[in-house]
N, C-alpha and C positions, 0 to 999 in steps of 0.2 A: 088508396081509394079517394081520400079527401082531395089530394092534389089533382087526381084525374078529373074530379068534378069541377074544381076551380079552373083548371085549364080548359075544360069543355065549355064552361060558361064564358070565359074570356074570348075563346075562339068564336063563340056564338055572337058576342058583342062585336067582335071584329068583322064577322061576315055580314052583320047588319049595317056596317058602314059607320059605326060610332067611333072607330079608332083610326086615326090618320095613318097613312103609309108614307107620308112625306114630312119627316121631322124637320124642325128648324136647323139650318146649317150653322155650326159653330166653328169659327175660324180662330187661329192663334191659341189653341189649347196648350197650356203649359203643364197641367197636372190633372189626372183623373183619379177618382177614388171609387172603388166598388164596396158598397155597404152590404147590408143584409139582403136587400132586394131593391135598393135604391142606389143610383149612380150619380156622381157629381163631377163637374168639369170646371176647372179654374182657368180663366182666360188671361191673356197678357195684360188686359186693361183692369184686372182685379175683380171682374164680375164673376160671380159664382152661379152656376146653372145646375139643374138636376132633372132626373127622369126616373121612372119606375114606380115602386110602391110608395103610397102616401098614407099607409095604414095608421101611423102615429104622428102624422103631420111632418114627415121627414122633408117634404118639399117646401116647407116654410110659408105656405099660402094662407094660413089662418084656419084651416080645417083638416080633418082626416077622412080618408075613404079607402076601403080595402081594394076594390077593383080598379082597373086601369082606366083613366080618363084621358082622352086625346089632348085636351087642353093643358094637361100636366106633363106632356112630353117636351123635353128641352125647356124647362121652366126657369125663369130668372128668379134668384133667391136673394142675393145680397151683393153689395158693392164693396170695393176697397179691401178685398180679401187676399191674404198672402199664403195661407195654409189651411187645409181642411182634412178632417179625419172622421170616419163613420164606421160603426159596427153595430151589432145587435144580436138578438136571440129569437127563438120561436120556431114552431114547426109549420106544416103546410097550411093550417087553418088560422095561424096567429103569427104575424110578423111584427117585430118591434125593433126599430133602429133609432139611435140617437146620433146627432151630428155636432161636431165641434169645429168652429172656424176662428182663425186669428186674423184680425184686421191689421193694416199697416201701422196703426198706432199701438200695436201689441195688446189690444183689448181682446178678450175671449168671449165668444158668443156661442150659445148652445140651443138646440131645439130637437123635437122628436120624442121618442119614447122616454118615459121617466118613472117607470114602476118602482125603481130602487133609488130614485134621486140622482140618476146618472147625468142629468143636465147641470147639476150643481146650483140650482136656483132656490133651494130651501124648501121644496115641496115635492110631492109625488105626482102632481098633475102633469099630463103630457103637455109639451110646449109646441104649439102649432106655428109659431113665428120665432125668429132668432131673438134670444134674450141675453143680455149682458151678464157675464158670470164673474170675471175678475180682470185685473190689469197686469201689465208687465209680463205677458206670456210670450214665450219664444217657440215652444213646441208642445204638441198635444198628441194623445193617442186615445181613441175610443175603444173600449173593450166590450164584452158581452153585455154587462149591465154596470160597468164602472168606467171611470175616466181618469186620466193622468195628465198632468200639465207641468212643464218646466218653466220656471220664471227666469227673468234676466239675471238674477243673482245665483243661478244654478240650483236653487232649491226645487224639490219635487213635491207636488201636491196631488191629492187624490180624493175622489168622492164617488158615491153610488154604493153598490153592493160590496160588502166585505165578508160575505158568508164564509168564504174559504180563506180569508186573510189577504185578499187581493189589494186592499188599501193599506195593509200593514197592521190592521187590528182584526182579529178573528171573531166571528160570531155575530157581526152586526148586519142585520137585514138591509139596512139603508143608512148611509151617511149622507145627509142632505146638503151639506156645505163642505167646501174644500178643507182638508186637513193636511198638515205638513208630514212628509214621509221620510225624506233623507236629503242630503246636501251634495253639492259638487257633481250634478248630473248633466250630461250633454245629449243623451238620447234615451228614449223610453218607448216601450211597447206594452200595450194592454191586450191580453188574450181573452178567452172566454171566461176563465176563472183564475188565471194567474197573471203575474206582471213581471216585467224585467226592465232593468235600467243599466246604462253604461256610464261610468264615471269618466272624468277628464283624463285619468291615467290609463284608460282602456280596459279597466276591470268590469266584468259583467256580474250584476247582482240580480237574483231572482227570488220571488216569494209568492205565496198563495197556495192554491190547490196543488196537491202533489200525489193524488191517487194513482196516476199513471206514470209517476216518476218524472214529470215535466220540469221539476226544479233542477234536476241533474246532480243531486248530491248523493246518489246511491241508495236513497230511502224512498218510502211512500207516505211519509207523514207530512201533513200540511206545515208550511213554514210561514209564520206570521211576520217576522222581521226580515228585511232584505238580507240575503245570504250570498257571499261571493262564490262564484262557480268557475269562472275562467278569466284569463288575462288576454291582452292584445285583441280585443273585440272592437269592431267598427260598426256593426249593424246586428240587430236582433229582430226576429219576427215570430209571433206566437200564433198557434192554431188553437183548436179545441182543447187538446191536452198534450201538445208537443211544443218543442222549442227549436227554432232554427237560427243558427248563428254564422256570421261572416267575420273572419279574422283579418288582421292587417296584411297577411301574406296571401289572401285570396282563398283560403280554405273554408269549406262549409261543414259545419258540425250540427248534429241532430241528437235529440233525446226525447223520451216520453212515449206517448201512444204510437203504436205501429199497426193499427187495424187495417189500413189500406196501403200497406207498403210505403209508409211515409219516410222510411229510411232508404228510399231509392231502389226498392225491390229486394232488399236484404231482409230476411226473416229473423226477427227477434221476438220470440214468443213472450207475450205479456208486456212488450215494450222494453226500451232501454233505460236504465236508471242513471246512466252516466253518459257524457258526451262521446259520440262516435263520428269520425270523419267520413263524409260521403262524397265530397267533390273538391276539386282544386281549380285555381285560375278563374275564380268568379269575382264579380264586382258589385252585384246587387242580389238581394234575396227577398222573397215574399211567400207568406204562408196563408192559406185559408184553413177552414176546419179540417178537411181531409185531403188536401192537395198542397204541393209546394212548388216553387219556381226559383230559378236562378238565372242571371244573365252573366255570360262569361266575358273575358277581356276583348273578344272579337264581336261583341254585341249579339251573340246567339242566345236565344231564350230556350231554356231547358225546363221540363216539368216532370213530376212524378207523383205517385199516389193514386187517388181516385179520379176516374174519367166518366163516372156514372152519368152525369148530365152534360158531358161534352166539355167540362171545364178545363181539361188539359189541351183541348184542341187537336187531339190525335185521331179523332173519328174512329175510336175503337170501343168506347164504352167500358163499363166494368171498373174494377179496382185493381190494386196490386201491380201498377205499372212501374217499371224501373225508370231511371233517369233517361228521358227521351227528348230528342230535339223537336222543338215546336215551331220556331220561326227564326229568321235571320234579321239583322239590322234593327234590333230592338234596344231602346234606351231605358224603358221604364215599364213595369208591370204591376197591376193591382188585382187582387182576387178576393171575392166575397160570396155572399149568398148562403152561407151556412151549409146545411145538409140538403135542404129541399130546393134551394134556388141557386145552386153553385154556378158561378160564372167568372169570367176573367176579362180584363181590358188591358191593352198595352199601347204604348206610343212608340213608333219607330223612329229611326234617326233622322227622318225627313219631316217629323211632326205629324204624321198620319196616325189616326187612332183606330185600333182594331178591337173587336169584341167577339167572344164566343162562350158557349155554355147554355145554361137554362135561360129562358126568356119569358117565363110565365107572367111576370109583372111588368114586362117591357123594359127590364133593367139593362138590356144590351144597347138600347138607344137606336134600334134599327127602324123604328116607326111601326112595328108590329109585335106580335107575341110569339113568333115562331122561333124555336131553339136553333142554335148553330153549333154543329159539332166540329167545325174548323173555323179559323179566324176570318172575319168579314170586316171590311173597312166601314166605319160609321161616320166619318167626317169628310 
């Protein structure tokens, strides 16, 4: 009911002419990121742009506002950026996302929601403009209310909520400054309440919330310290309470929550407590809260799980969808929006950007707030 009211209000604003239908054209997009209900595009020239919700200052303009403003569509945020990550939490009436960006000098900058200190700037005040956090950073991942960063020396650092042990120490409501977690890390992923890291030898380590078996160790007890789960892993992506893994030979493995057939349509009552193989011949993976995606060796995009808001692009709605073909000629995909604002953005092999799913906050970048149940080109 709350979401229906919000959507009705935004459509009313749109009908009154307050919301542009002609967004700024962005060329030479190299990376897109789907946050909670805010999207980001990184251009070849290093400029970072955003659109969608600005409820916690996610667009970095010095203020926050819940509803969609036309002047915030395709908004310039920062220069000299080489990597960006965003995630968040919240329901229909409350959206909170934070953003992490690495500049070419390897400085890390953060802004947006900061209820649990997830921006790492030493306080809980929301940050409405990019703020310097630390130096010598090569990779970052934004979780629900925590953040993870890999430094040049391979050390992994974290900050924000560690209520479930997602920062490596359990029972802390907020860790306001970065703390060291482990060494020899080359890749990291922050989920809603759990975390995962890949070491240089290809070993996968997972820790944090384990109520749904998302750690993959066969138990449901929270794990405070990083625990090794698999070998020969090249990529990991975390959803609300599930873990998706890509191995060196192209296999996709899954474990944890299975409420919306996140195991590709296979029913595992109560979820899977240990890794289960669901696909082969893949080269890229991506998870959102209740949906997952993989790109195969022929650049075909596959999706499974929930399509409730059109986030799978299948035009079917509902949940429990098996592994299904979405698009061809796709090189990259990002999914976000949580439960209420679920959506997906992809880049094809020609550099075109496509988006689909919920659009309540204008997060698709189409210049309006109309949902899209199938992919639509936005650049």
